[in-house]
N, C-alpha and C positions, 0 to 999 in steps of 0.2 A: 301275649300269645307265646306259648312255649317255643323257645330256642330253636328246638328241632323241627319244628314247624317253619318257623321265620326263615331256617336255612334254604328252604327252596319254595316257600311263598312270602316273601319279605315285605309284599305291599297288600296282603290281603286282610283285610280288616284289622289294619295295624293297631287301632285305637281300642276295639271292643274285644275282638281276639274270638275265643269259641264260644258257644252257646251253652254247653254242659260240659262237665269233666268229672269223670269217675272212674273206678277200678271196675272191670267187668264182673271180677268175683263178687262184688257186692249183691250181684243178683241172688247169691244164695240165701239172701236173707229176705223172707217173703214181704217184709215190710219195708224193703227198700224203695224209694222214691227218687229215680234218677233224674226228674224234671222234664221228661219227655212224653209226648202224647201219640197215639196213633194217628193224628194228623200231621204230625211233624216228618218233614221230608228235608234230606239233607244227604251229608257226608260226613264220614266218621273215620278217625284216624287212631289206631291201636297200636301202642308204643310198650315197651319194655319197661319196667318199673324198677329192676334190680341193679340197673347202671350197664346193663348189655348194649354193647352198640355193634351193629353188624357191619362190617366191611364190604365194600361195593368196588367195580372193578376199576375205580379211577382212584382206588387208596383211600377215600373219602368214607366217612361212617356216621351210622345214623340209629338211634333205637327205635325206628319204625318198623313194625310187623306187618301192617297190612292198613290199605287204604280201600274203603268200600262206600256204598252209596244205598239209598232205601228211600223209597216212597212212604214207609212207615217205619221208621228208626226204632221205635221201641219194640215193635215185633222182632226185628231183624237183628238187633242186640240183644234181647232176652230171650227169646224163644229159638233162636238159631244159635247166634255165635256162642252165648251163654247155655242154653237148652240141649242143643243137639252135640253139641263139642265140648267146651271148658269143663261144663259139670259131670261129664262121664268121668273124665280125667280127674278131678277133684274128687271124687267119690272112689276111684281105683286107679291108680297112676298106671297100672298095666292094663286098662282097659283096651280091649280088643286083641290083644296078643293071644290068646287062647282060641279064639274062633276065627281069627285072620281078618277081623274088621278092622279097617283101616280108617282114622279121621285125618282130615286136612291136615298138611303139617303145619299151619298156622295154629292150630288149637295147641300143638306139642309146644310151639313158640311162647304161646301164651300161658301156658301151665308153668315152664321152665324158667321163663323170664320176667313173668307179671302180665298185666294187661290193663293199661290205662288207655281209656277212651275219651277222645277230645271230639266233640260233635259241633258241626257248622250247619244251621239250619238254612235252607233256602229263603230267601228274601224276595219280595215283589214277584215278579214272572220268573226268576232263576229256575232252572229246571236241576233235579239233582244228578242226572246224568251229565248234564254238559258240566256241572260242578265238579263231579268224580274224573271226568276226562281231563279238565284242567289242573287238577290235584296231581294225577299221574304223571302226566304231560309234564308238568315243572317238576317233579320228584325225578323223573328220567332225565330230566336235563341237567340237574345237580348231581345225580350219583349214578349215571348211566347204566341204570338197572331199575326194575321194579322194585316195589319192597320184597322182602323175603318171604313173606306169605302170601302175596297175589301170584297165584300160579298162573293167569292168564291175561293179555293183554284186555282192555276195557274196549268193548266196540266204540268204534270212532277213534281210537288212539292213535292207531299209527298213520290216518289222514293227518293229524297234527304235526307229525314229524319232518 
């Protein structure tokens, strides 16, 4: 597993690691196969690929931009994160400035700092929401903040603190 994920999840699937790993920008190639299907549920971690590390309140640094979950990982990553966000900036870095249309800040981070995706599929009766809460909870405990691209706390997150 990647060091930056082990930093806040040291005992999560230590041998096998993530189920898929790819650059979000790869979806610009119509033939790209990320190895996910519409039936896959789980959590994904998006991190910077250019060496950027974001400094958190306790002084620690991490390249992680965003942690999210989906009950359809392929749709969420390809259609939403790439299709509705990053693709616009790849086509026009000034997208939205002329007509005051704002993209979520996470897409700006992905565009300027890269966007590596590490996917962790649910296993057995595991729920994607519970897995996301666990990832965010552990990230918060390690860095004392949510990832820079996560604008809001996950439902149920506060009950774990």
